[in-house]
ROBATI-844820 format. One record per residue (C-alpha): residue number from 1; residue in three letters; y, z, x. Coordinates in steps of 0.25 Angstrom, whole numbers, plus 5000, padded with zeros to 4 digits. Each point is the difference from the previous one (the first is absolute). Example, Ala and Ser with C-alpha at 12.3 -4.5 7.8 and 13.67 -1.06 7.14 Angstrom:
BEGIN
<1 "ALA" <4982 5031 5049>>,
<2 "SER" <5014 4998 5006>>,
***
This chain:
BEGIN
<1 "MET" <4847 4846 5339>>,
<2 "ASN" <5006 5003 4986>>,
<3 "SER" <4992 5001 4987>>,
<4 "ARG" <5005 4987 4994>>,
<5 "LEU" <4996 4992 5013>>,
<6 "ARG" <4986 5007 5000>>,
<7 "ARG" <4998 4996 4985>>,
<8 "SER" <5003 4985 5003>>,
<9 "LEU" <4991 5000 5012>>,
<10 "LEU" <4989 5006 4992>>,
<11 "LEU" <4999 4993 4986>>,
<12 "THR" <5007 4987 4999>>,
<13 "THR" <4996 5000 4986>>,
<14 "LEU" <5008 5013 4996>>,
<15 "LEU" <5007 4996 4988>>,
<16 "ALA" <5012 5008 5002>>,
<17 "LEU" <5005 4990 5010>>,
<18 "PHE" <4999 4988 4991>>,
<19 "VAL" <5013 5000 4992>>,
<20 "ALA" <5012 5009 4996>>,
<21 "THR" <4999 5010 4988>>,
<22 "PRO" <5001 4992 4987>>,
<23 "VAL" <5012 5003 4992>>,
<24 "GLY" <5000 5002 4985>>,
<25 "LEU" <4985 5001 4997>>,
<26 "ALA" <5002 5008 4988>>,
<27 "ALA" <5010 4990 4994>>,
<28 "ASN" <4991 4988 5003>>,
<29 "PRO" <4986 5004 5003>>,
<30 "PRO" <4992 4988 5006>>,
<31 "ASN" <4991 4993 4991>>,
<32 "THR" <4985 5001 5000>>,
<33 "LYS" <4997 4986 4996>>,
<34 "VAL" <4991 4990 5008>>,
<35 "ALA" <4999 4986 4995>>,
<36 "GLY" <5005 5005 4987>>,
<37 "ILE" <4990 5012 4999>>,
<38 "ASN" <5005 5014 4999>>,
<39 "VAL" <4990 5006 5011>>,
<40 "ASP" <5005 5014 4996>>,
<41 "ALA" <4993 4999 4987>>,
<42 "THR" <4988 4991 5004>>,
<43 "THR" <4987 5007 5003>>,
<44 "ILE" <4991 4996 5011>>,
<45 "PRO" <4989 4993 4991>>,
<46 "GLN" <5012 4992 4994>>,
<47 "LEU" <5005 4996 5013>>,
<48 "GLU" <4986 4995 5004>>,
<49 "GLN" <4999 4992 4987>>,
<50 "LEU" <5014 4994 5003>>,
<51 "MET" <4996 4997 5014>>,
<52 "ASN" <4987 4993 4995>>,
<53 "SER" <5008 4992 4991>>,
<54 "HIS" <5009 4996 5011>>,
<55 "ARG" <5013 5006 4994>>,
<56 "ILE" <5002 5009 5012>>,
<57 "ASN" <4993 5001 5014>>,
<58 "ALA" <4998 5011 5010>>,
<59 "VAL" <5012 4994 5009>>,
<60 "ASN" <5009 5001 4989>>,
<61 "LEU" <4997 5014 4997>>,
<62 "THR" <5000 5004 5015>>,
<63 "ASP" <5013 4994 5003>>,
<64 "PHE" <5006 5006 4988>>,
<65 "TYR" <4996 5014 5005>>,
<66 "LEU" <5003 4998 5014>>,
<67 "HIS" <5014 4996 4996>>,
<68 "ARG" <5001 5012 4990>>,
<69 "ILE" <4996 5009 5011>>,
<70 "LYS" <5011 4994 5010>>,
<71 "GLN" <5010 5001 4989>>,
<72 "LEU" <4997 5014 4995>>,
<73 "ASN" <4994 5008 5011>>,
<74 "PRO" <5013 5003 5007>>,
<75 "VAL" <5003 5009 4988>>,
<76 "LEU" <4986 5005 4996>>,
<77 "ASN" <4994 5002 5014>>,
<78 "ALA" <4986 4998 4993>>,
<79 "VAL" <4994 4991 5010>>,
<80 "ILE" <4998 5002 5015>>,
<81 "THR" <4993 4988 5005>>,
<82 "VAL" <4998 4986 4994>>,
<83 "SER" <4988 4992 5004>>,
<84 "PRO" <5003 4989 5009>>,
<85 "THR" <4989 4991 4994>>,
<86 "ALA" <5003 5002 4985>>,
<87 "HIS" <5005 4986 4998>>,
<88 "ALA" <4988 4994 5007>>,
<89 "ASP" <4990 5010 4992>>,
<90 "ALA" <5007 4994 4988>>,
<91 "LEU" <4997 4986 5004>>,
<92 "ALA" <4986 5004 5003>>,
<93 "ALA" <4998 5006 4986>>,
<94 "ASP" <5006 4988 4993>>,
<95 "ALA" <4990 4991 5008>>,
<96 "ALA" <4988 5009 4996>>,
<97 "ARG" <5004 4999 4985>>,
<98 "ARG" <5000 4985 5001>>,
<99 "SER" <4986 5001 5006>>,
<100 "GLY" <4995 5008 4987>>,
<101 "ASP" <5003 5014 5005>>,
<102 "HIS" <5002 5010 4988>>,
<103 "ARG" <5000 5014 5006>>,
<104 "PRO" <5007 5010 4992>>,
<105 "LEU" <5012 5002 5010>>,
<106 "LEU" <5001 4986 5006>>,
<107 "GLY" <5014 4998 5005>>,
<108 "ILE" <5006 5013 4994>>,
<109 "PRO" <5010 5006 5010>>,
<110 "ILE" <4999 5015 5002>>,
<111 "ILE" <5005 5011 5009>>,
<112 "VAL" <4993 5012 5005>>,
<113 "LYS" <5004 5013 5005>>,
<114 "ASP" <5003 5001 5015>>,
<115 "ASN" <4989 5010 5003>>,
<116 "ILE" <4989 4989 4996>>,
<117 "ASP" <4995 4992 5012>>,
<118 "THR" <5003 4986 4998>>,
<119 "THR" <4997 4989 5010>>,
<120 "GLY" <5012 4993 5006>>,
<121 "MET" <5010 5011 4996>>,
<122 "PRO" <5003 5014 5006>>,
<123 "THR" <4994 5012 4993>>,
<124 "THR" <5010 5011 5003>>,
<125 "ALA" <5000 5011 4989>>,
<126 "GLY" <5015 4998 5002>>,
<127 "SER" <5000 5007 5013>>,
<128 "TRP" <5005 4994 5013>>,
<129 "ALA" <4989 5007 5007>>,
<130 "LEU" <4991 4989 4994>>,
<131 "ALA" <5010 4988 5002>>,
<132 "GLY" <4993 4987 5003>>,
<133 "SER" <4986 5005 4997>>,
<134 "THR" <4992 4989 4994>>,
<135 "PRO" <4985 5004 4996>>,
<136 "ASP" <4992 4990 4993>>,
<137 "ASP" <4999 5000 4984>>,
<138 "ALA" <4996 5013 4993>>,
<139 "PHE" <4988 4998 4991>>,
<140 "ILE" <5009 5000 4988>>,
<141 "ALA" <5009 4990 5006>>,
<142 "LYS" <4988 4991 5003>>,
<143 "GLN" <4995 5001 4985>>,
<144 "LEU" <5014 4996 4995>>,
<145 "LYS" <5000 4988 5009>>,
<146 "ALA" <4986 4997 4996>>,
<147 "ALA" <5004 4999 4986>>,
<148 "GLY" <5011 4991 5004>>,
<149 "ALA" <5012 5009 5001>>,
<150 "LEU" <5012 4996 5010>>,
<151 "ILE" <5005 5013 5007>>,
<152 "ILE" <5014 4996 5002>>,
<153 "GLY" <5006 5013 5006>>,
<154 "LYS" <4998 5015 5003>>,
<155 "ALA" <5007 5010 4991>>,
<156 "ASN" <5010 5011 5005>>,
<157 "LEU" <4995 5014 4997>>,
<158 "SER" <5003 5015 5002>>,
<159 "GLU" <4996 5001 5015>>,
<160 "TRP" <4986 5005 5003>>,
<161 "ALA" <4998 4999 4984>>,
<162 "ASN" <5010 5012 5000>>,
<163 "PHE" <4991 5009 5008>>,
<164 "ARG" <5009 5002 5012>>,
<165 "SER" <5013 5009 4996>>,
<166 "GLY" <5004 5011 4991>>,
<167 "PRO" <5010 4997 4993>>,
<168 "SER" <4999 4984 4999>>,
<169 "SER" <5007 4989 4993>>,
<170 "SER" <4989 4992 4992>>,
<171 "GLY" <5001 4985 5004>>,
<172 "TRP" <5006 5003 5014>>,
<173 "SER" <4993 4995 5013>>,
<174 "GLY" <5005 4998 5014>>,
<175 "ILE" <4997 4985 5000>>,
<176 "GLY" <5004 4997 4986>>,
<177 "GLY" <5011 5009 4997>>,
<178 "GLN" <5002 5006 4986>>,
<179 "THR" <4994 4992 4988>>,
<180 "ASN" <5009 4999 4988>>,
<181 "MET" <4995 4999 4986>>,
<182 "PRO" <5004 4987 4992>>,
<183 "TYR" <5004 5006 4987>>,
<184 "VAL" <5011 5009 5006>>,
<185 "LEU" <5002 4997 5015>>,
<186 "ASP" <5004 5014 5004>>,
<187 "ARG" <4988 5007 4993>>,
<188 "ASN" <4988 5003 5007>>,
<189 "PRO" <4987 4991 4998>>,
<190 "CYS" <4991 5011 5003>>,
<191 "GLY" <4989 5000 5010>>,
<192 "SER" <4992 4997 5008>>,
<193 "SER" <4997 4986 4995>>,
<194 "SER" <5015 4998 4998>>,
<195 "GLY" <5001 4986 5005>>,
<196 "SER" <4987 4996 4992>>,
<197 "GLY" <5006 5006 4987>>,
<198 "VAL" <5014 4993 5002>>,
<199 "GLY" <4994 4987 5005>>,
<200 "ALA" <4992 4999 4987>>,
<201 "ALA" <5011 5004 4991>>,
<202 "ALA" <5011 4991 5007>>,
<203 "ASP" <4991 4988 5000>>,
<204 "LEU" <4999 4999 5016>>,
<205 "ALA" <4985 4997 4997>>,
<206 "VAL" <4991 4997 4988>>,
<207 "ALA" <4994 5014 5003>>,
<208 "ALA" <4998 5011 5011>>,
<209 "VAL" <4990 5009 5006>>,
<210 "GLY" <5004 5015 5002>>,
<211 "THR" <4992 5012 5005>>,
<212 "GLU" <4999 5014 4995>>,
<213 "THR" <4996 5014 5004>>,
<214 "ASP" <5007 5007 4989>>,
<215 "GLY" <5010 4992 4992>>,
<216 "SER" <5004 4989 5009>>,
<217 "ILE" <4995 4989 4991>>,
<218 "VAL" <5003 5006 4986>>,
<219 "CYS" <5014 5006 5004>>,
<220 "PRO" <5006 4987 5006>>,
<221 "SER" <4994 4992 4988>>,
<222 "SER" <5005 5009 4989>>,
<223 "ALA" <5015 5001 5007>>,
<224 "ASN" <5000 4985 5001>>,
<225 "GLY" <4995 4996 4987>>,
<226 "ASP" <4987 4995 5005>>,
<227 "VAL" <4985 5002 4997>>,
<228 "GLY" <4993 5007 5011>>,
<229 "ILE" <4985 5003 5001>>,
<230 "LYS" <4994 5011 5009>>,
<231 "PRO" <4986 4997 5001>>,
<232 "THR" <4988 5009 5000>>,
<233 "LEU" <4998 5004 5015>>,
<234 "GLY" <4990 4990 5006>>,
<235 "LEU" <5003 4988 4990>>,
<236 "TRP" <5009 4994 5011>>,
<237 "SER" <4997 5002 5015>>,
<238 "ARG" <5008 5009 5009>>,
<239 "ALA" <4996 4993 5013>>,
<240 "GLY" <5012 4994 5007>>,
<241 "VAL" <5010 5008 4992>>,
<242 "VAL" <5009 5010 5008>>,
<243 "PRO" <4995 5014 4994>>,
<244 "ILE" <5004 5013 4995>>,
<245 "SER" <4987 5004 4996>>,
<246 "ALA" <4987 4993 4997>>,
<247 "ASP" <4997 5011 4989>>,
<248 "GLN" <5012 4995 4992>>,
<249 "ASP" <5005 4987 5005>>,
<250 "THR" <4999 4987 4992>>,
<251 "ALA" <5007 4987 4999>>,
<252 "GLY" <5003 4993 4987>>,
<253 "PRO" <5008 4990 4992>>,
<254 "ILE" <5014 5000 4996>>,
<255 "ALA" <5005 4989 4990>>,
<256 "ARG" <5009 4997 4988>>,
<257 "ASN" <4989 5000 4990>>,
<258 "VAL" <4986 5006 4998>>,
<259 "THR" <4994 4986 5001>>,
<260 "ASP" <5005 4998 5014>>,
<261 "ALA" <4996 5013 5004>>,
<262 "ALA" <4986 4998 4994>>,
<263 "VAL" <4998 4987 5008>>,
<264 "LEU" <5004 5006 5013>>,
<265 "LEU" <4991 5012 4997>>,
<266 "GLY" <4988 4992 4999>>,
<267 "ALA" <5003 4990 5012>>,
<268 "ALA" <5000 5011 5010>>,
<269 "THR" <4987 5008 4996>>,
<270 "GLY" <4988 4999 5009>>,
<271 "VAL" <4990 5008 5008>>,
<272 "ASP" <5006 5002 5014>>,
<273 "PRO" <4990 5004 5011>>,
<274 "HIS" <5012 5007 5007>>,
<275 "ASP" <5003 5009 4988>>,
<276 "ALA" <4988 5008 4995>>,
<277 "ALA" <5007 5004 4987>>,
<278 "THR" <5000 4985 4995>>,
<279 "ALA" <4984 5001 4999>>,
<280 "ALA" <5002 5008 4987>>,
<281 "GLN" <5006 4987 4994>>,
<282 "ALA" <4986 4995 4996>>,
<283 "GLY" <4999 4999 4985>>,
<284 "ASN" <5014 5006 4999>>,
<285 "ALA" <5010 4989 5005>>,
<286 "PHE" <5004 4986 4995>>,
<287 "THR" <5006 4988 5006>>,
<288 "ASP" <5007 4996 4987>>,
<289 "TYR" <5007 5011 4993>>,
<290 "THR" <5007 4991 4991>>,
<291 "GLN" <4988 5000 4991>>,
<292 "PHE" <5005 5014 4996>>,
<293 "LEU" <5013 4995 4995>>,
<294 "ASN" <4999 5004 4985>>,
<295 "ASP" <5012 5001 4991>>,
<296 "ARG" <4991 5008 4990>>,
<297 "ALA" <4995 5011 5010>>,
<298 "LEU" <5009 5011 4994>>,
<299 "VAL" <4993 4999 4987>>,
<300 "GLY" <4992 5013 4998>>,
<301 "ALA" <5002 5004 5014>>,
<302 "ARG" <5002 5015 5003>>,
<303 "ILE" <5012 5002 5009>>,
<304 "GLY" <5003 5013 5006>>,
<305 "VAL" <5015 5004 5003>>,
<306 "TRP" <5002 5009 5013>>,
<307 "ARG" <5014 5007 4999>>,
<308 "ALA" <4998 5013 5007>>,
<309 "GLY" <5002 4999 5015>>,
<310 "THR" <5006 4986 5001>>,
<311 "TYR" <5014 5004 4997>>,
<312 "ASP" <5009 5012 4997>>,
<313 "PRO" <5005 4999 4986>>,
<314 "ASN" <5012 5009 5002>>,
<315 "LEU" <5005 4990 5011>>,
<316 "VAL" <4995 4986 4997>>,
<317 "GLY" <4996 5002 4985>>,
<318 "PRO" <5012 4992 4995>>,
<319 "VAL" <4995 4988 5007>>,
<320 "ALA" <4985 5002 5000>>,
<321 "GLU" <4997 5005 4986>>,
<322 "PRO" <5007 4989 4992>>,
<323 "LEU" <4993 4989 5008>>,
<324 "LEU" <4986 5007 4999>>,
<325 "ASN" <5002 5001 4985>>,
<326 "GLN" <5003 4985 5000>>,
<327 "VAL" <4987 4997 5008>>,
<328 "ILE" <4992 5008 4990>>,
<329 "ALA" <5006 4993 4988>>,
<330 "ALA" <4997 4987 5006>>,
<331 "LEU" <4985 5004 5003>>,
<332 "THR" <4999 5005 4986>>,
<333 "ALA" <5005 4988 4994>>,
<334 "GLN" <4990 4992 5008>>,
<335 "GLY" <4989 5008 4994>>,
<336 "ALA" <4997 5010 5011>>,
<337 "ILE" <4997 5015 4997>>,
<338 "VAL" <5009 5008 5008>>,
<339 "VAL" <4996 5014 5004>>,
<340 "ASP" <5012 5008 5006>>,
<341 "GLY" <4999 5012 5009>>,
<342 "THR" <4988 4994 5009>>,
<343 "ASP" <5005 5006 5013>>,
<344 "VAL" <4993 4998 5013>>,
<345 "ASP" <4999 5013 5009>>,
<346 "LEU" <5006 4997 5013>>,
<347 "SER" <5000 5014 5006>>,
<348 "ALA" <4990 4994 5011>>,
<349 "THR" <5011 4991 5005>>,
<350 "VAL" <5006 5012 5008>>,
<351 "ASN" <4990 4995 5010>>,
<352 "GLU" <5003 4986 5000>>,
<353 "PHE" <5012 5000 5011>>,
<354 "PRO" <4992 5008 5010>>,
<355 "ALA" <4988 4991 4998>>,
<356 "LEU" <5008 4988 5002>>,
<357 "LEU" <5006 5005 5013>>,
<358 "CYS" <4987 5003 5007>>,
<359 "GLU" <4994 4987 4995>>,
<360 "PHE" <5012 4992 5004>>,
<361 "LYS" <5000 5005 5014>>,
<362 "THR" <4986 4994 5002>>,
<363 "ASP" <5001 4988 4991>>,
<364 "ILE" <5013 4995 5007>>,
<365 "ALA" <4994 5001 5013>>,
<366 "THR" <4987 4992 4996>>,
<367 "TYR" <5009 4989 4994>>,
<368 "LEU" <5009 4999 5012>>,
<369 "GLN" <4988 5000 5010>>,
<370 "THR" <4992 4990 4992>>,
<371 "TYR" <5011 4990 4996>>,
<372 "VAL" <5012 5002 5009>>,
<373 "HIS" <4999 4995 5015>>,
<374 "GLY" <5009 4995 5011>>,
<375 "THR" <5015 5002 5002>>,
<376 "ASN" <5012 5002 4991>>,
<377 "PRO" <5009 4988 5002>>,
<378 "VAL" <5013 5008 4997>>,
<379 "THR" <4997 5012 5008>>,
<380 "HIS" <4991 4994 5011>>,
<381 "THR" <4991 5011 4999>>,
<382 "ALA" <4986 5002 4996>>,
<383 "TYR" <4998 5002 4985>>,
<384 "PRO" <4997 5014 4995>>,
<385 "GLN" <4985 5004 4998>>,
<386 "THR" <5002 5014 4994>>,
<387 "LEU" <5009 5008 4991>>,
<388 "ALA" <5005 5007 5013>>,
<389 "ASP" <5004 4986 5005>>,
<390 "LEU" <5008 4997 4987>>,
<391 "ILE" <5007 5012 5001>>,
<392 "ALA" <5004 4998 5015>>,
<393 "PHE" <5004 4986 4996>>,
<394 "ASP" <5010 5005 4989>>,
<395 "ALA" <5006 5010 5010>>,
<396 "ALA" <5002 4989 5010>>,
<397 "HIS" <5007 4990 4990>>,
<398 "PRO" <5009 5008 4991>>,
<399 "ASN" <5009 4987 4999>>,
<400 "LEU" <4988 4993 4993>>,
<401 "GLU" <4994 5011 4993>>,
<402 "GLY" <5011 5009 4995>>,
<403 "PRO" <5006 5006 4992>>,
<404 "TRP" <4987 5006 4995>>,
<405 "ASN" <4992 5011 5006>>,
<406 "ASP" <4985 5001 5004>>,
<407 "ALA" <4997 5013 4992>>,
<408 "VAL" <4988 4994 4993>>,
<409 "PHE" <4994 4994 5013>>,
<410 "GLU" <5003 5013 5007>>,
<411 "ALA" <4993 5009 4989>>,
<412 "ALA" <4988 4990 5000>>,
<413 "GLN" <4999 5000 5016>>,
<414 "GLU" <4999 5016 4999>>,
<415 "THR" <4987 4998 4992>>,
<416 "ASN" <4986 4998 5007>>,
<417 "GLY" <4998 4987 4992>>,
<418 "ARG" <4987 4998 4992>>,
<419 "ASP" <4993 5013 5003>>,
<420 "ALA" <4992 5009 4992>>,
<421 "HIS" <5013 5007 4994>>,
<422 "CYS" <5005 4986 4997>>,
<423 "ALA" <4988 4996 4992>>,
<424 "GLN" <5000 5013 4992>>,
<425 "LEU" <5015 4997 4996>>,
<426 "ARG" <4995 4987 4995>>,
<427 "ALA" <4988 5006 4993>>,
<428 "ASP" <5010 5010 4993>>,
<429 "THR" <5009 4989 4996>>,
<430 "THR" <4993 4987 4994>>,
<431 "PRO" <4988 5006 4993>>,
<432 "PRO" <5008 5010 4992>>,
<433 "VAL" <5010 4989 4995>>,
<434 "GLN" <4988 4990 4997>>,
<435 "ALA" <4993 5011 4992>>,
<436 "SER" <5013 5003 4992>>,
<437 "ILE" <5003 4985 4997>>,
<438 "ASN" <4985 4999 4996>>,
<439 "SER" <5000 5012 4991>>,
<440 "VAL" <5013 4997 4993>>,
<441 "MET" <4995 4986 4997>>,
<442 "ALA" <4986 5005 4995>>,
<443 "ALA" <5006 5011 4992>>,
<444 "HIS" <5009 4991 4992>>,
<445 "HIS" <4992 4988 5000>>,
<446 "LEU" <5011 4992 5007>>,
<447 "ASP" <5001 4985 5005>>,
<448 "ALA" <5012 5003 5009>>,
<449 "ILE" <5011 5011 5002>>,
<450 "ILE" <5014 4996 5001>>,
<451 "ALA" <5012 5006 5007>>,
<452 "LEU" <5014 4995 5003>>,
<453 "THR" <4999 4994 5014>>,
<454 "ASN" <5013 5005 5006>>,
<455 "ASN" <5015 5002 4997>>,
<456 "PRO" <5010 4989 5000>>,
<457 "ALA" <5005 4996 5015>>,
<458 "TRP" <5009 5010 5006>>,
<459 "PRO" <5012 4996 5009>>,
<460 "THR" <4995 4997 5014>>,
<461 "ASN" <5003 5012 5009>>,
<462 "ASP" <5000 4998 5015>>,
<463 "ASN" <5004 5014 5004>>,
<464 "PRO" <4990 5004 5010>>,
<465 "ASN" <5001 5014 4995>>,
<466 "GLU" <4998 4997 4986>>,
<467 "GLY" <4992 4987 4998>>,
<468 "ASP" <4995 4996 4986>>,
<469 "LEU" <5006 5006 4988>>,
<470 "GLY" <5009 5009 5009>>,
<471 "GLY" <4989 5010 5000>>,
<472 "HIS" <5000 5002 4985>>,
<473 "PHE" <4986 4997 4998>>,
<474 "GLY" <4999 5008 4987>>,
<475 "TYR" <5006 4987 4994>>,
<476 "PHE" <4989 4992 5005>>,
<477 "ILE" <4989 4995 4990>>,
<478 "SER" <4987 4997 5006>>,
<479 "SER" <4986 4998 4994>>,
<480 "SER" <4994 4993 5012>>,
<481 "SER" <4992 5011 5006>>,
<482 "GLY" <4989 5001 4990>>,
<483 "ALA" <4995 4986 5004>>,
<484 "ALA" <5004 5000 5014>>,
<485 "VAL" <4992 5013 5003>>,
<486 "SER" <4988 4997 4992>>,
<487 "GLY" <4999 4986 5005>>,
<488 "TYR" <5000 4995 4986>>,
<489 "PRO" <5008 4988 4995>>,
<490 "GLY" <5014 4999 4993>>,
<491 "ILE" <5009 4989 4995>>,
<492 "THR" <5014 5001 4997>>,
<493 "VAL" <5007 4991 4990>>,
<494 "PRO" <5015 4999 4997>>,
<495 "ALA" <5003 5010 4988>>,
<496 "GLY" <5015 5000 4999>>,
<497 "HIS" <5014 5001 5007>>,
<498 "ASP" <5010 5011 5002>>,
<499 "ALA" <5014 4993 5002>>,
<500 "GLY" <4993 4988 5005>>,
<501 "LEU" <4991 5007 5009>>,
<502 "PRO" <4985 4997 4997>>,
<503 "MET" <4990 5011 4998>>,
<504 "GLY" <4985 4998 4998>>,
<505 "VAL" <4988 5006 4994>>,
<506 "THR" <4987 5002 5007>>,
<507 "PHE" <4986 4998 4994>>,
<508 "MET" <4989 5009 5008>>,
<509 "GLY" <4985 5000 4998>>,
<510 "GLY" <4987 5004 5007>>,
<511 "ARG" <4994 4994 5012>>,
<512 "TRP" <4998 4984 4999>>,
<513 "SER" <5008 5000 4987>>,
<514 "GLU" <5009 4988 5004>>,
<515 "PRO" <4994 4991 4989>>,
<516 "GLU" <5004 5010 4989>>,
<517 "LEU" <5013 5004 5005>>,
<518 "ILE" <5004 4985 5002>>,
<519 "GLY" <4997 4997 4986>>,
<520 "LEU" <5008 5012 4995>>,
<521 "ALA" <5012 4997 5009>>,
<522 "TYR" <5000 4985 4996>>,
<523 "ASP" <5000 5004 4985>>,
<524 "TYR" <5011 5009 5002>>,
<525 "GLU" <5008 4990 5008>>,
<526 "GLN" <4998 4989 4990>>,
<527 "ALA" <5004 5009 4988>>,
<528 "THR" <5013 5005 5007>>,
<529 "HIS" <5005 4989 5010>>,
<530 "VAL" <5009 5010 5007>>,
<531 "ARG" <5003 4993 5013>>,
<532 "VAL" <5013 4993 5002>>,
<533 "PRO" <5003 4993 5013>>,
<534 "PRO" <5010 5008 5010>>,
<535 "GLN" <5014 4996 5000>>,
<536 "PHE" <5004 5006 5014>>,
<537 "ILE" <5011 5009 4995>>,
<538 "GLN" <5007 5007 5012>>,
<539 "THR" <5001 5014 4994>>,
<540 "ILE" <5000 5008 4987>>,
<541 "GLY" <5006 5012 5007>>,
<542 "ASP" <4994 5012 5008>>,
<543 "ALA" <4994 5008 4989>>,
<544 "LEU" <4986 5003 5003>>,
<545 "PHE" <4996 4996 4986>>,
<546 "PRO" <5010 4995 4989>>,
<547 "GLY" <5002 5010 4989>>,
<548 "ILE" <4995 5012 5009>>,
<549 "PRO" <5011 5007 5008>>,
<550 "ASN" <4998 5000 5015>>,
<551 "PRO" <4993 5013 5005>>,
***
């Protein structure tokens, strides 16, 4: 049985089967108006007001997004599965509103990354090894639904959250194929929450949910002109989410504006008895973060600038320096006190990858044995229950899981999992980074630290011997490890463009500092209004970054 037939048997809602590839998208981008309302430029609270005044309803919104997914997904490959109950859920939301229900996300269509358990839709992490696996809702999915959200689909991702192969192509999965970014279609959307970033940017839903271990929310958000929040570890439950490591994993919102990201952030908080880290929320979490949206938050705020270690000025300085200077100018104009040279010491992150390897071996087995049961409908074999089983599956099904290797899987398998050595690796990683962030912020009396999130999107490279950036990682801007390894929050906001490719700036703070960061990010967003909708341009050439010669 060939791969195409297997796909049709497994997921009748796989959207690549719906229609032929649209032609001329860049010349005639599909409009984003519903009942005369431009939903691309309308926030969730505004949509709620419009629905309360009967200008629009959940069925209008849901049908618009379902049609748009059908129209654009053959080009973008951003959505793996559409909910078979989406329209019925929208009808129920409208009925609830007529009965006086006014929950903050009532009738709002969202998509979640396909490593988050969602009742009625498979959770695959992009791999055929989990094809057809349908656990019940993860805690955060339950919370979003309890707030009224309509989960209309599952987003494509870098398979296994980009913790399988070395090298890899961000946004590629065996089930979903290669996700393409909507600004320039042959550019890479960054991963691993690539489909979530693209889905929000291209209006395939009002907003999306991604997950991050190190960079997987902020990078696709920045690359696709979105706002992304990587929460404090424990603000969102990790139960029912396919893991890399419980010591760094968290889900978080991706949206087109800070307001919508704040709405989603509060809706999914809550203490989960199945995730001990959430117990620390007491006195630190809020169900409504929109109360912190303050367009005067930057006045008098002390903002540190982290340059060293986030990019090589000799390689990407012509792109990075002018943009960072523009950000600093905008912050200063809003009344912020900018302190340059406040660099975080990341030397301890030399231990991060070894720690993740041993943690993954144990944590992925725990997830599989807890949530994945029965028989795979594609291969007619029992679902894998250990990392060794996953490696064996990939070896047995190269037609489904190629062209990438299992180098990361194999390195993790060689460890002993969560043993004393693994615990020491973590102890040598996270506390030193936390101490560095705390020390820098205290020494300079900072309210936040900023850094460029990442470089503009690079051409997608599907060469299995090269992968992302063709191996030229000296050209990669990244500031995600500070927040990721420490477990502290970060929020990325659109900051500028390079040849039409979005770039973002990340605001980072101490533990539980989401309220302060949201205020600062909102003020910056309202002062700059950088984001523009994508235009679905086919290509701008094969240079890594315009204006910088190819290496």
